C-alpha positions in Angstrom: 29.4 33.0 -129.7 30.5 32.4 -133.2 33.9 31.0 -134.1 35.9 32.9 -136.7 34.9 30.9 -139.7 34.4 32.0 -143.3 30.8 32.9 -144.4 30.8 29.9 -146.6 31.4 27.6 -143.6 28.8 29.4 -141.5 26.3 29.0 -144.4 27.1 25.3 -144.7 26.5 24.8 -141.0 23.2 26.6 -141.3 22.3 24.5 -144.3 23.1 21.3 -142.4 20.8 22.3 -139.6 17.9 23.1 -142.0 18.5 19.9 -144.1 18.4 17.8 -140.9 15.1 19.4 -139.9 13.8 18.9 -143.4 14.6 15.2 -143.4 13.0 14.8 -139.9 9.9 16.5 -141.2 9.7 14.4 -144.4 10.2 11.2 -142.4 7.1 12.0 -140.3 5.1 13.0 -143.4 6.0 9.8 -145.3 5.1 7.6 -142.3 1.6 9.1 -142.2 0.9 9.3 -145.9 -1.7 6.9 -147.4 -2.0 8.0 -151.0 0.5 6.2 -153.2 0.9 9.1 -155.7 1.6 11.6 -152.9 4.0 9.0 -151.3 5.9 8.7 -154.5 6.2 12.5 -154.7 7.4 12.7 -151.1 10.0 10.0 -151.7 11.4 11.9 -154.7 11.8 15.0 -152.5 13.2 12.9 -149.7 15.8 11.4 -152.1 16.8 14.9 -153.3 17.1 16.3 -149.7 19.2 13.3 -148.7 21.6 13.9 -151.6 21.9 17.5 -150.7 22.5 16.6 -147.1 25.2 14.0 -148.1 27.0 16.6 -150.2 26.8 19.2 -147.4 28.1 16.7 -144.9 31.1 15.8 -147.1 31.9 19.5 -147.5 31.8 20.0 -143.7 33.9 17.0 -143.1 36.5 18.1 -145.7 36.7 21.4 -143.8 37.0 19.7 -140.3 33.6 20.9 -139.2 31.5 18.9 -136.8 28.0 20.0 -135.7 26.6 18.6 -132.5 23.1 17.8 -131.3 21.0 20.8 -130.5 20.5 22.0 -126.9 17.2 23.7 -126.1 17.1 26.7 -123.8 15.2 26.6 -120.6 12.4 28.9 -121.9 11.8 26.7 -125.0 11.9 29.6 -127.4 15.5 29.1 -128.5 17.7 26.2 -129.5 21.5 26.2 -129.7 23.7 24.2 -132.1 27.3 23.8 -131.1 29.9 23.2 -133.7 33.7 22.9 -133.9 36.4 23.0 -136.5 39.5 20.9 -136.3 42.4 23.1 -137.4 46.2 22.7 -137.0 45.9 20.2 -134.2 43.5 22.4 -132.2 39.8 23.3 -132.3 37.7 26.4 -133.0 34.4 26.1 -131.3 31.3 28.1 -131.7 27.5 28.1 -131.2 24.6 29.2 -133.3 21.5 30.1 -131.4 18.2 30.0 -133.3 14.7 31.2 -132.4 12.5 28.1 -132.9 10.0 30.1 -135.0 12.7 31.3 -137.3 13.9 27.7 -137.8 10.3 26.7 -138.7 10.3 29.5 -141.3 13.7 28.4 -142.7 12.2 24.8 -142.9 9.1 26.1 -144.7 11.1 28.0 -147.2 13.4 25.0 -147.9 10.3 22.8 -148.4 8.7 25.3 -150.7 11.8 25.2 -152.9 11.7 21.4 -153.1 8.0 21.3 -153.7 8.2 23.9 -156.4 11.0 22.0 -158.1 9.2 18.7 -157.8 12.1 17.4 -155.8 14.7 18.7 -158.3 16.1 21.7 -156.4 19.9 22.0 -155.9 
């Protein structure tokens, strides 16, 4: 069920989810990396993703949006993110349900953008 929010806010919520996954992925990759040149490259990308995440979080906070921790479905194929918007003393609540394979694809596309741009993607 989706709350009646603007497309811009729905896109920002989706972007937050993908950026959080990207940071989680990069943290694991940085911990395992041995090559100092590759580590420097990954740190540049991590820094850029962190900046984008910070900007996105500020935008969501300014619009009263809060995204909660994901809840996996029983079958393990889907995952649901609940979000709410504080508005006029009340709340609008909604949920975005994602197929895990689709989220991996979104993550892969986001990483390709950052890798192509050498960590300089906006």
